[in-house]
N, C-alpha and C positions, 0 to 999 in steps of 0.2 A: 531518758534516764530514770524516771519514776519507777519503771518496772524493775530496774536493777538496784534500787535504793537499798533493799534488804541485804545485798551482798557487801555493802560498804557502810552499813549502819553503825558498826563498832570499829572505828579506825584503829583502836589498840589491838584488835584481833587480826588485822590484815597482815599478810606476810610483808616483810621489808626486804628490799634488795640490798645485799651487802655493799659496803662502801667500795670494796675492791671491784665490784661489778660496775659501779658508776665510773670508776677510773678507767676500766677496760672499755666501756662504751665511749668515753671521751677520746680514747686512743684510736678509735676507728678513723678519726679525721687527721691523725698525725702520720703523714707519710714517712717521717723519719724514725718512727718507733722501731727499736731494735730488740733482739732477743734478750739482751742484758736488762734493758729497762722493763720489758714485759715480765721477766723473771722476778725482778724486784717488786713489781706490783703484786704478783701472785704470792710472793713470800710474806706479804702482810696478813694473809689468811692461812693459819696453820692447817685447818681442815682441807682447804683447797690444795695446799702444797702437797699434802699426803696423797690426795687423789691423783695429782699429776705425776708424782713419783711412782705410784702404783701402776699407772697406765704405761709409763715409759719402760717399766720392767716387765710388762705383760707380754705374752706370746704374740700379741698383735704387732709389736715392734721388734720382738726377738733380739734384744741388745746382746752384743758379744761379751759384755761384762755387766756386773751389777751397777745400776745407776743410782748414785747416792746424793746428788745435788740437783737443784732446780736448773742450774746452768747446763748441766749435762743433759737433763731431760729436755730442755728447750732445743738443744741441738738435734736430738733424736726426733722429736715430734715436729719441729719446724715452727716458724713464726705464726703462720696462718692457722695451723692446726692447734697450736698451743692456746692462742687467743680464743678460738672457737670453743675448744674444750673447757677452758676456764669459765667462759660465760655460761656454757651449758651446765657445769657443775654448780655455779652460783644460782642459776634459775631453779635447778632441782633442789638445792639445799634450802631455798627460801620457803618451801611449802612442807607442812607436816605430813606424815603418813596418814592415810585414811583407811580404816578397817574395811576389808572386803573389796578393796580397789586394786586392780592389777597395775601397780606403779611402774613395773618394768616395761610393760606393754605401752603404757602411756608415754614414757620418756623415749622409748624406741621411736614412736611416731613423731615426737618432737625433733629428735635428731635427724630423722629422715626428711621431715618437712624443711628443716633448716638447710640440709644439704641440697635438696631439690631447688629450694628458693635461690640459693647461691648460683647454681648452674643456670636457671632460667633468667635470673637478673642479668647475668653476664651476657646472655644472648639478646636481651632487650635493652642494652645500654643503660642499665641501672646499677647502682652501687652494690656489689655482691656482699660486702660485709654487713651493710644495713639490712639487706634481705635475709641474710643468715640469722642475724639477731632477731629480727621480727618473726621469722619462721620458728625459731627456738621457743619463743614465748607465746606463740599464737594460740595454743591450746590451754594456757594456764588458767584462763577464766573458768574452764571446766572444773578445776580443783576447788575454786571458791564456791561454785554452784553445788558441787558434791558435798562440801562441808555444811552448807545451809539446807539443801534439799536432797538428801541422799536417796530417798525412795524414788522420787521423780526422775532423778538423773540415772539411777539404776534402770528404771523402766525405759528411759530414752535410749540407753546403751543397748538394752536387750532388743529393742525394736529396730535399731539402726543396723540392719543386716547388709546393706549396700554401702559402698564408699560414698561419702558426701551426703548421707541421709541423716546423720546425727543432728545437724542444725535444724532441720525441719521438725524433728521430733522434740527438740528442746523448745522451739518456738510454740509448738502446740501444747506442751505440758507446762512450760514455765514462762511463756510470753516473751522470752528473749533467748539469745544464743550465747554460747560460750565465747564466740569471737567478739561480740559486743561487750561482754564483761571484761575480756582481756584488754580491749581498747581503753576502757575506763581505768583499769588497773595500771596500764602503761602510762596513762596521763598522770595518775597519782604518783607513780614512780618517777615522774619527770623525765620520761623518755623524750627524744626529739619530736617536735610537732609533726614532722613529715611521717615519722614512723607511726605515731598514734593515728594519723589520718589514714594511712595505708591499712592498718589493722581494722579500722572502722569500715573502710571500703571493702575489705575482704569478706565481710558478712554477705554481701550481694554485689559483686563487682560489675556485673552486667547492667545493674540498675543504677549504679553510682554515676552521678553527673557533677562535674566532668569525670570522664573515665579515668580511673587511677590505675596506672600500669603496675605499680608495686602491689597494690591491693589485689589485682588480678593474678600476679605472680604468686602471692601468698596463698590464695585460694586454690590455684592449680597445684601448687606444691603440697598443700595439705591433702588434697584428694588423692594425689599419687602416693603419698605416705600411707594413707589409710588402705588403699588398694594393695600396696606392697606388703602390708601386714597380712592381708588375706590371701595373697598368692598371685601367680601369673595371670590366670584367667580374669580375676577381678581387675587387675591392672589394665588389661586390654579393653575390657568393658568400660572402665572408668575413663580411659583416654577417649574412647569413641563418644562417650556422653559429654565430654568437655570440648568438643570440636569448636563450638562457637567461641569459647573463651580463648582457646589456642589461636584461632584466627584473629581475634581482636588484638592479641599481643604480637601479631605479625609472624607467628611461628607456623611450623607444619607438624602434623601428628607424627610423621616418620622421624623427623628430627628429634622430637621429644622422646620418642621410644628409644632411640639409639644413644641419646646423650645423658639421660638421667641414670645415675649409677644404681646397680642392683640394691635392693633393700638391705641386704646383709652387710653391705660395705659401710654405710654411715652409722648403722645401729650396732656394729660389733663391739664398739668401745663403751656402750652404755652401762654395762655392769660395773665397770671400774669407776664410773662417775657417781654412782648412786650408793656406794657403800663406803 
């Protein structure tokens, strides 16, 4: 923790997770949660409500008529999609914009990581909703590091030409990784302990004892999201490089290749969540 102290030295400057996000997280354990109750939660945040309505009216869903209420938007988007998108919008809105930073690219990777984590978790008998939430916030520590050490983080980004290489460059330049910072931020945001543990394990899942399956899922999902941003060849190479991690999860490379959705599918809604 001492190496990360500077990122948390001023508690007043830390981003805060909106109250509606905490309510949404608590709803993950409520099997009886319905569209009406979820819509009422989202309605508590005006900015979030506007984003959901904008998304429901977008070409992505191509509604047959103008969607004017959250209840109608909920029906179009669906329960799982609505909750996931609301949590994504909350996470994105918690952080300020940073000059010179490609915010859209960053959140595209977050959306892809969350989507891949959900699929992988389902195949590993883990809770998909928890994996999705963890995948969505996994990179947020990078934003704290960028606000504190913009030059070093920019250098790490420039040198990270290969998927999954950013963590090594961060450790070399800053003596910690954004995944470690995220885990500490999640602890301060009072995320469930199992989720905080998984984020910590994702920093180096093969070295973690005992082996944390959710941490491994998060790391693999993150690698695939980075590779997807770079294109098909990078994705093939990244999968080959992660063979040991895939095997530890009891999966097969061919299964992963065919079941993870194309990068453009989970990231296509990002623009509507960030404006």
